[in-house]
C-alpha positions as CSV (number, residue, x, y, z in Angstrom):
1,M,-109.0,-13.4,-50.9
2,I,-106.5,-11.1,-52.5
3,S,-102.8,-11.9,-53.3
4,P,-100.0,-9.3,-52.8
5,D,-99.5,-6.6,-55.4
6,G,-98.4,-7.6,-58.7
7,E,-99.6,-8.2,-62.4
8,P,-102.8,-10.0,-63.1
9,P,-102.2,-13.6,-64.5
10,T,-103.1,-14.8,-68.0
11,L,-106.1,-17.3,-68.0
12,R,-103.4,-19.9,-69.0
13,Q,-101.3,-19.2,-65.8
14,V,-104.5,-19.6,-63.8
15,T,-105.6,-23.0,-65.3
16,D,-102.0,-24.1,-64.9
17,A,-102.2,-23.3,-61.3
18,L,-105.5,-25.1,-60.9
19,E,-104.4,-28.1,-62.6
20,A,-101.2,-28.3,-60.6
21,M,-103.6,-28.6,-57.7
22,H,-106.0,-30.9,-59.2
23,P,-104.4,-32.6,-62.3
24,L,-106.9,-33.2,-65.0
25,E,-105.5,-37.0,-65.2
26,W,-107.1,-37.5,-61.7
27,A,-110.5,-37.0,-63.4
28,Q,-112.8,-40.2,-63.8
29,S,-112.8,-41.4,-67.6
30,W,-116.6,-40.3,-68.1
31,D,-116.0,-36.8,-66.7
32,A,-115.6,-33.4,-68.5
33,V,-113.2,-31.2,-66.7
34,G,-110.9,-28.2,-67.7
35,L,-111.4,-25.1,-69.6
36,V,-115.0,-24.9,-71.1
37,C,-114.7,-21.5,-72.7
38,G,-112.2,-18.5,-72.6
39,D,-109.0,-17.2,-74.2
40,P,-106.0,-18.5,-72.4
41,S,-104.0,-15.3,-73.4
42,V,-106.2,-12.8,-71.7
43,P,-105.6,-11.3,-68.1
44,V,-107.6,-12.6,-65.3
45,R,-108.1,-10.3,-62.3
46,R,-111.1,-11.5,-60.6
47,V,-112.1,-15.4,-60.1
48,H,-115.5,-16.5,-59.1
49,F,-116.1,-19.8,-57.5
50,A,-119.4,-21.9,-57.3
51,V,-120.6,-25.5,-57.4
52,D,-123.0,-25.2,-60.4
53,P,-122.4,-23.3,-63.7
54,V,-126.2,-22.3,-63.8
55,E,-127.6,-19.1,-65.2
56,A,-127.8,-17.3,-61.8
57,V,-124.2,-18.0,-61.0
58,V,-123.0,-16.7,-64.4
59,E,-124.9,-13.6,-63.9
60,E,-123.7,-13.1,-60.3
61,A,-120.0,-13.7,-61.7
62,I,-120.6,-11.2,-64.4
63,A,-122.1,-8.7,-61.9
64,A,-119.0,-9.0,-59.8
65,G,-116.7,-8.2,-62.7
66,A,-115.3,-11.7,-62.6
67,D,-113.1,-12.7,-65.8
68,L,-113.3,-16.5,-64.7
69,L,-115.9,-18.7,-63.1
70,V,-114.6,-21.8,-61.7
71,T,-117.3,-24.5,-61.0
72,H,-117.3,-27.9,-59.6
73,H,-120.0,-29.3,-61.6
74,P,-119.4,-29.5,-65.4
75,L,-121.5,-27.5,-67.8
76,L,-121.1,-29.9,-70.7
77,L,-120.8,-33.2,-69.0
78,R,-122.9,-35.1,-71.5
79,P,-122.6,-34.5,-75.3
80,V,-124.8,-31.9,-77.0
81,N,-125.7,-31.5,-80.5
82,S,-126.1,-27.5,-80.4
83,I,-124.8,-24.8,-78.0
84,A,-127.2,-22.2,-79.9
85,A,-128.5,-19.5,-77.6
86,T,-131.8,-20.9,-77.7
87,T,-130.9,-23.9,-75.6
88,F,-130.3,-23.4,-72.0
89,K,-126.7,-24.5,-71.9
90,G,-126.0,-22.7,-75.0
91,G,-127.6,-19.6,-73.7
92,V,-125.1,-19.8,-70.5
93,L,-122.2,-20.3,-72.9
94,H,-123.2,-17.3,-75.1
95,R,-123.9,-15.1,-72.0
96,A,-120.4,-15.8,-70.6
97,I,-118.5,-15.5,-74.0
98,R,-120.2,-12.1,-74.7
99,S,-119.3,-10.9,-71.4
100,G,-115.6,-12.0,-71.5
101,L,-116.3,-14.4,-68.8
102,A,-114.1,-17.8,-68.9
103,I,-115.5,-21.0,-67.4
104,Y,-113.4,-23.7,-66.1
105,V,-114.5,-27.1,-64.2
106,A,-112.6,-29.1,-61.6
107,H,-115.0,-32.0,-60.9
108,T,-113.9,-35.6,-60.0
109,N,-110.2,-34.6,-60.2
110,A,-111.1,-32.3,-57.4
111,D,-112.9,-35.0,-55.5
112,A,-109.9,-37.1,-55.6
113,G,-107.5,-34.3,-54.5
114,A,-105.9,-33.9,-51.0
115,P,-107.1,-31.3,-50.0
116,G,-110.3,-31.8,-52.2
117,V,-114.1,-31.8,-52.0
118,S,-114.5,-34.8,-49.5
119,D,-111.5,-33.6,-47.6
120,A,-113.1,-30.3,-47.2
121,L,-116.3,-32.0,-46.0
122,A,-114.5,-34.1,-43.4
123,R,-112.8,-30.9,-42.0
124,V,-115.8,-28.9,-41.5
125,L,-117.2,-31.8,-39.5
126,D,-113.9,-31.8,-37.3
127,L,-112.8,-35.2,-38.4
128,D,-109.0,-36.0,-37.7
129,D,-106.6,-38.8,-39.2
130,L,-108.1,-38.5,-42.6
131,V,-107.4,-41.0,-45.3
132,P,-109.2,-41.8,-48.6
133,L,-112.2,-43.9,-48.8
134,D,-111.4,-45.1,-52.3
135,P,-107.9,-44.4,-53.1
136,L,-106.6,-43.6,-56.5
137,P,-104.5,-46.6,-58.0
138,G,-100.8,-45.8,-57.1
139,H,-101.9,-42.7,-55.2
140,P,-102.5,-43.9,-51.4
141,E,-103.0,-40.4,-50.3
142,L,-105.5,-39.5,-53.0
143,G,-109.0,-40.8,-53.7
144,I,-112.7,-40.4,-53.6
145,G,-114.1,-39.9,-50.1
146,R,-112.4,-39.5,-46.9
147,V,-112.6,-41.6,-43.6
148,G,-111.6,-39.9,-40.1
149,N,-112.4,-39.9,-36.5
150,L,-114.2,-37.6,-34.2
151,T,-112.1,-36.7,-31.1
152,V,-114.5,-38.5,-28.8
153,P,-117.6,-40.6,-29.6
154,E,-121.1,-39.0,-29.8
155,R,-124.5,-39.9,-30.3
156,L,-125.7,-40.2,-33.8
157,G,-128.4,-37.7,-33.3
158,D,-125.8,-35.2,-31.9
159,F,-123.5,-36.1,-34.9
160,A,-126.4,-35.5,-37.3
161,D,-126.8,-32.1,-35.6
162,R,-123.0,-31.5,-36.1
163,V,-123.7,-32.1,-40.0
164,A,-126.5,-29.7,-40.0
165,Q,-124.8,-26.9,-38.2
166,A,-121.6,-27.2,-40.5
167,L,-123.3,-27.2,-43.9
168,L,-125.2,-24.3,-45.6
169,E,-129.0,-24.5,-45.3
170,T,-131.0,-26.3,-47.8
171,E,-134.7,-27.4,-48.0
172,Q,-133.9,-31.1,-47.5
173,G,-131.8,-30.5,-44.3
174,V,-130.3,-33.8,-43.0
175,R,-131.7,-37.2,-43.0
176,V,-130.4,-40.1,-40.6
177,A,-130.9,-43.8,-40.8
178,G,-130.0,-45.4,-37.6
179,D,-130.8,-45.2,-33.9
180,A,-130.4,-41.6,-32.6
181,D,-128.8,-42.9,-29.4
182,A,-126.1,-45.2,-31.1
183,M,-122.4,-44.0,-30.5
184,V,-120.5,-43.1,-33.3
185,Q,-116.9,-42.0,-33.7
186,R,-115.3,-43.3,-37.2
187,V,-116.9,-41.4,-39.9
188,A,-116.7,-41.9,-43.8
189,V,-117.8,-39.0,-46.0
190,C,-118.2,-38.4,-49.7
191,G,-119.2,-35.1,-51.0
192,G,-121.8,-35.5,-53.8
193,S,-123.4,-38.8,-54.7
194,G,-121.8,-41.6,-52.8
195,D,-124.2,-44.5,-52.8
196,S,-121.9,-46.5,-55.0
197,L,-119.1,-46.8,-52.2
198,F,-120.9,-48.8,-49.6
199,D,-118.4,-51.8,-49.9
200,Q,-115.6,-49.3,-49.1
201,V,-117.5,-47.7,-46.4
202,R,-118.0,-51.2,-44.7
203,A,-114.3,-52.0,-45.3
204,S,-113.2,-48.7,-43.6
205,G,-114.7,-49.7,-40.3
206,A,-117.0,-46.4,-40.3
207,D,-119.8,-46.2,-37.7
208,V,-121.5,-43.6,-39.9
209,Y,-121.5,-42.5,-43.5
210,V,-122.1,-38.8,-44.7
211,T,-123.0,-38.4,-48.2
212,A,-125.6,-37.1,-50.6
213,D,-128.2,-38.3,-53.0
214,L,-128.9,-41.7,-51.1
215,R,-131.4,-43.6,-53.2
216,H,-134.1,-45.7,-51.6
217,H,-132.8,-49.3,-52.6
218,P,-129.0,-48.9,-52.0
219,A,-129.7,-47.2,-48.7
220,S,-132.4,-49.8,-47.7
221,E,-130.1,-52.7,-48.6
222,A,-127.1,-51.0,-46.9
223,R,-129.3,-50.8,-43.7
224,E,-130.7,-54.3,-43.9
225,R,-127.2,-55.5,-44.4
226,A,-126.0,-53.7,-41.2
227,G,-129.1,-55.2,-39.3
228,F,-127.2,-58.7,-39.9
229,E,-123.9,-57.4,-38.6
230,D,-123.5,-54.7,-35.9
231,G,-125.9,-52.1,-37.1
232,R,-123.2,-49.9,-38.9
233,P,-122.7,-48.1,-40.8
234,Y,-125.6,-45.6,-40.1
235,L,-126.4,-43.1,-42.8
236,V,-126.4,-39.4,-42.8
237,D,-127.8,-38.0,-46.2
238,V,-127.3,-34.4,-47.0
239,A,-128.2,-32.1,-50.2
240,H,-125.6,-32.7,-52.8
241,W,-124.8,-28.8,-53.3
242,A,-124.3,-28.5,-49.5
243,S,-121.9,-31.5,-49.4
244,E,-119.5,-29.9,-52.1
245,W,-119.6,-26.2,-51.3
246,P,-117.1,-26.4,-48.5
247,W,-114.3,-27.1,-51.1
248,L,-114.7,-23.8,-52.8
249,A,-113.1,-21.4,-50.3
250,G,-110.0,-23.6,-49.7
251,C,-109.6,-24.0,-53.4
252,A,-109.8,-20.1,-53.7
253,D,-107.3,-19.5,-51.1
254,R,-104.8,-22.0,-52.7
255,L,-105.2,-20.4,-56.0
256,V,-104.4,-17.0,-54.7
257,V,-101.4,-18.1,-52.8
258,A,-100.2,-20.3,-55.9
259,L,-100.4,-17.1,-58.2
260,A,-98.8,-14.8,-55.5
261,A,-95.7,-17.0,-55.6
262,L,-95.5,-16.0,-59.4
263,G,-95.9,-12.4,-58.6
264,R,-99.5,-12.4,-59.9
265,T,-102.5,-10.8,-58.3
266,V,-106.1,-12.1,-58.3
267,V,-109.2,-11.4,-56.3
268,A,-111.2,-14.6,-55.4
269,H,-114.8,-14.6,-54.4
270,V,-116.9,-17.5,-53.5
271,S,-120.6,-17.6,-54.3
272,T,-123.2,-18.2,-51.6
273,T,-126.1,-18.5,-54.2
274,R,-127.9,-21.6,-53.4
275,T,-128.1,-23.8,-56.4
276,D,-129.5,-26.6,-54.8
277,P,-132.7,-27.3,-57.0
278,W,-135.0,-28.1,-54.2
279,T,-137.0,-25.0,-53.1
280,L,-139.8,-26.1,-50.8
281,R,-140.3,-28.7,-48.3
282,V,-143.6,-29.8,-47.2
283,P,-143.7,-31.7,-43.9
284,S,-145.4,-35.0,-43.7
285,R,-148.9,-35.4,-42.0
286,G,-148.5,-35.6,-38.5
287,E,-144.9,-34.2,-38.5
């Protein structure tokens, strides 16, 4: 992903372009988005995109010669008392700063975007007629999650296979709650943790809900309630990292185009380093 020939942008120009796509005011009040470290006046020639600002990704970005690492997840979401290099987050920051690598975060403001994180997830599943699952106040086209339709109905088991084929491989794979032979067409999705949105999913009329990090009690209660109604929504649970990764390439492309319009050149690269924390799955007895 390379823009036409031109001068490199400054870091400020890059962050301005990112914030034009995903304004900081779209972020949730608890979130920590924007520039984490870096001098806004320095030139940026290479931008590295990843879901998580972990040590392996920082090292990957440095090895690639990147000047800026754009991540979806914040490095400093919760307050810390020290960023000493002897702490794991401080170590990441010190390594980045010593290497001249700026770090920028687009989190819930990217979740709300159109296109955004859930929009990208919906599109890799070939959903049409997308609308927000939980719209932002005053912005009916923006919001958390997406609801859309498959072109034709399909078995829940076949749809789960569609999800597995569309997302990068993880040890978790894809978990399903519901009858594999049930037919589904209207689909709600939420990249990342989505078990706080069951009321919105039911209101959307979705046959199935694709999200990540479904906990036992919310999932169990959702299925019990569905049993008293028409059995819907069925649940498809995927790895958090895998559900958000599809957003990266689109954001990288849009950044290159936006800067090219200013006559500025950047090279953008999307990390394929798997930062999902789970590394091994042991089959259950009898599986």
